[in-house]
C-alpha positions as CSV (number, residue, x, y, z in Angstrom):
1,M,8.4,12.5,-12.8
2,G,11.7,12.7,-14.5
3,S,13.3,10.7,-11.7
4,L,10.6,8.1,-11.9
5,L,11.3,7.8,-15.7
6,K,15.0,7.5,-15.0
7,Q,14.4,4.7,-12.5
8,M,12.1,2.8,-14.9
9,V,14.5,3.1,-17.8
10,S,17.5,2.1,-15.7
11,G,15.8,-1.2,-15.0
12,M,15.2,-2.0,-18.6
13,E,17.5,-4.1,-20.8
14,S,17.6,-1.5,-23.5
15,I,16.3,2.1,-23.7
16,P,13.2,2.3,-26.0
17,D,14.0,4.2,-29.2
18,E,11.4,6.9,-28.6
19,I,12.9,7.8,-25.2
20,S,16.4,7.9,-26.5
21,R,15.3,10.0,-29.5
22,A,13.4,12.5,-27.2
23,F,16.6,13.0,-25.0
24,Q,18.8,13.4,-28.1
25,E,16.4,16.1,-29.5
26,Q,16.5,17.9,-26.2
27,K,20.3,18.0,-26.2
28,K,20.1,20.0,-29.4
29,A,17.8,22.6,-27.9
30,I,19.3,25.8,-26.6
31,G,20.7,25.1,-23.1
32,G,20.3,21.4,-23.5
33,C,17.4,21.2,-21.1
34,G,15.6,17.9,-20.5
35,P,12.2,16.8,-21.7
36,Q,9.2,18.8,-20.5
37,L,6.6,17.2,-18.1
38,A,4.2,16.4,-21.0
39,D,6.9,14.5,-22.8
40,I,8.0,12.6,-19.7
41,V,4.3,11.6,-19.1
42,K,4.1,10.3,-22.6
43,M,7.3,8.3,-22.2
44,L,6.0,6.8,-18.9
45,Q,2.8,5.9,-20.6
46,A,4.7,4.2,-23.3
47,I,6.7,2.1,-20.9
48,T,3.9,1.3,-18.5
49,S,1.4,0.4,-21.2
50,S,3.7,-2.4,-22.4
51,H,5.0,-3.7,-19.1
52,P,3.1,-4.5,-15.9
53,T,4.2,-1.8,-13.5
54,F,3.8,-0.8,-9.9
55,I,4.8,2.8,-8.9
56,C,5.6,3.8,-5.3
57,I,5.7,7.4,-4.3
58,D,6.8,8.0,-0.7
59,A,6.1,11.2,1.4
60,L,4.1,13.0,-1.3
61,D,3.1,15.5,1.4
62,E,6.7,16.8,1.3
63,C,6.0,18.2,-2.2
64,V,4.7,21.8,-2.3
65,G,1.1,22.1,-3.3
66,V,1.6,23.1,-7.0
67,Q,4.2,20.3,-7.5
68,R,2.0,17.8,-5.7
69,F,-0.9,18.6,-8.1
70,R,1.4,18.1,-11.1
71,V,2.6,14.8,-9.8
72,L,-0.9,13.5,-9.1
73,N,-2.2,14.8,-12.5
74,S,0.8,13.2,-14.2
75,L,0.2,9.8,-12.4
76,K,-3.5,10.0,-13.4
77,Q,-2.5,10.5,-17.0
78,V,-0.1,7.5,-16.8
79,L,-2.8,5.3,-15.2
80,D,-5.4,6.3,-17.8
81,K,-3.2,4.9,-20.6
82,S,-1.7,2.0,-18.6
83,P,-4.3,-0.6,-17.4
84,C,-1.5,-2.9,-16.0
85,T,-0.1,-0.2,-13.7
86,G,-0.8,0.3,-10.0
87,V,0.4,3.1,-7.7
88,F,1.1,3.3,-4.0
89,I,1.4,6.7,-2.4
90,T,2.3,7.6,1.2
91,G,1.9,11.0,2.9
92,R,0.4,12.7,5.9
93,P,-3.4,12.8,6.3
94,H,-3.9,16.3,5.0
95,I,-3.2,15.2,1.4
96,R,-5.8,12.5,1.4
97,P,-8.5,14.7,-0.2
98,E,-6.2,15.7,-3.0
99,I,-5.4,12.1,-3.8
100,E,-9.0,11.0,-3.6
101,K,-10.0,13.9,-5.9
102,S,-7.3,13.1,-8.4
103,F,-8.1,9.5,-8.7
104,A,-11.9,9.8,-8.3
105,G,-13.0,6.7,-6.5
106,R,-10.0,4.6,-7.7
107,A,-8.0,5.1,-4.5
108,I,-8.1,2.8,-1.5
109,S,-6.9,4.5,1.7
110,L,-5.2,3.0,4.7
111,S,-4.3,5.0,7.8
112,V,-1.1,4.0,9.6
113,C,-0.5,5.2,13.1
114,P,2.3,3.9,15.3
115,S,1.3,2.7,18.8
116,I,2.4,4.6,21.9
117,G,4.4,1.5,22.9
118,D,6.3,1.5,19.5
119,I,7.0,5.2,19.9
120,T,8.3,4.8,23.4
121,T,10.5,1.8,22.5
122,Y,11.9,3.8,19.6
123,L,12.6,6.9,21.8
124,H,14.4,4.7,24.5
125,A,16.6,3.1,21.8
126,K,17.5,6.6,20.4
127,L,18.2,8.1,23.8
128,S,20.4,5.1,24.7
129,E,22.5,6.0,21.6
130,D,23.1,9.5,22.7
131,E,26.8,10.4,22.2
132,T,26.7,13.2,24.8
133,P,24.8,11.6,27.7
134,D,25.9,14.4,30.1
135,A,23.9,16.9,28.0
136,M,20.6,15.4,29.2
137,D,19.3,15.1,32.8
138,E,16.6,12.8,34.0
139,S,14.0,15.5,33.9
140,L,14.6,16.2,30.2
141,E,14.5,12.5,29.3
142,A,11.3,12.0,31.2
143,D,9.8,15.1,29.4
144,I,10.8,13.6,26.0
145,L,9.4,10.2,26.9
146,Q,6.1,11.8,28.0
147,R,5.4,14.5,25.5
148,I,6.4,13.0,22.2
149,P,4.2,9.8,22.4
150,K,1.4,12.0,23.8
151,N,1.5,14.4,20.8
152,I,1.9,11.9,18.0
153,S,-0.9,11.8,15.5
154,E,-1.4,9.8,12.4
155,M,2.0,9.7,10.8
156,C,1.2,8.7,7.2
157,V,-1.5,7.5,5.0
158,G,-1.1,4.9,2.3
159,E,-3.2,5.4,-0.8
160,M,-3.3,2.6,-3.3
161,I,-4.6,3.0,-6.8
162,P,-5.0,-0.6,-7.9
163,R,-5.0,-2.2,-11.2
164,P,-8.4,-3.2,-12.5
165,P,-9.2,-6.7,-11.0
166,S,-8.8,-8.3,-14.4
167,Q,-5.2,-7.0,-14.7
168,I,-3.9,-8.0,-11.3
169,I,-0.9,-10.3,-11.7
170,R,-0.6,-13.2,-9.2
């Protein structure tokens, strides 16, 4: 969430006073640690409540469970205070229930699955770039081209938590 705040602030013409003050106060603390999650969420709420915002979180499934819960909970808090904010999240299918639970009916899901043809084309392209072609024989290449496309499942799920219809900017 701190990284998200940093990205948002870096795109602004000037840093809002409350954010600058919060970081200055944290510098004075022992060890000079950064703001805590609750403070970061408040700063994100302040920014997103005054500016139309769209947040993209890629590969949320790569976060460990506890951290993923904190990210989802923090995003929900931001959305609750920021009616002009939308969120797009990608991740593997096993996190879908967590996202749907966190955003209670506000999430729209879209499954994305590459076609066997796309996977095969990609594998051919990567195999043709092999810098050590002598390391692979025809049997291994055939095995790769058969097994990988056959074993592919849904690669990611896109979850979109849209703005309320009255807040969509066209």
